[in-house]
N, C-alpha and C positions, 0 to 999 in steps of 0.2 A: 407373422403378425395377423391378429384376428381382424377380419372384415368388420368395419364399423366401430372398432375400438377407439378410445380417446387418442391413442398414439397415431393411428391411421388418420383420424379426423384432423389431427394437428399437422399432418403432412410428412410424417416419418415414413421411410421406405425400407424394405428389406435391404440389408447391406449397409445401412447408415451406422456409423460408429458414434456412440454416445460418449462424450468426453467429460461432461459436467452437468450436474442437476442443481438448480437453485429453487428453494421453496421453504415453506414453514414446517419445521420439525420441532416438536415440543414447544410450540409458541415462539420460536425464534427463526428469523430469516437466516437460512443456512445455505452455503455453497459447498457441494461435495464433488471432488474429482472422482470420476468413474474409471476404474482400471480393470474391472472384471464384471461378468454377469452377476456374480454374487454381490458386488458393491451396488449395482443397480437395483437388484431385488431387495436388498436391505433398505436402501434409501427410499424406494417407492412405497415400501410397506409402512414407513414412518411418516410420509408426507401427509399434510392436511391442506387441501385446497389445490390451486393450480400450481404448475411447475414450469419454470423456464429451463429448457434443455438445450445444451450446446452440442451440436453434432459436427461431423466433418464437413457438412454442407452449410452450416450456419445455425441460427437459433430458431426454435419453435416453442410455442406455449402449448402444454398439454393441460386441458381443462379437466378439473375434477369431475368425477361422475356425480350426477345429481342425487 
């Protein structure tokens, strides 16, 4: 994880398992189950704005870069 990244600022840690991402994709609030790194990469590339991320430790909000 990059130092100072939005994920680090949200409180994610190395070793966290991301299970779900909720956010705006193509103008619709969408919830996507994450089963692989590829799923996460695809979803985050399409997200607009902030994202609610469910991990094995609970929920965090990753804020969009300004």
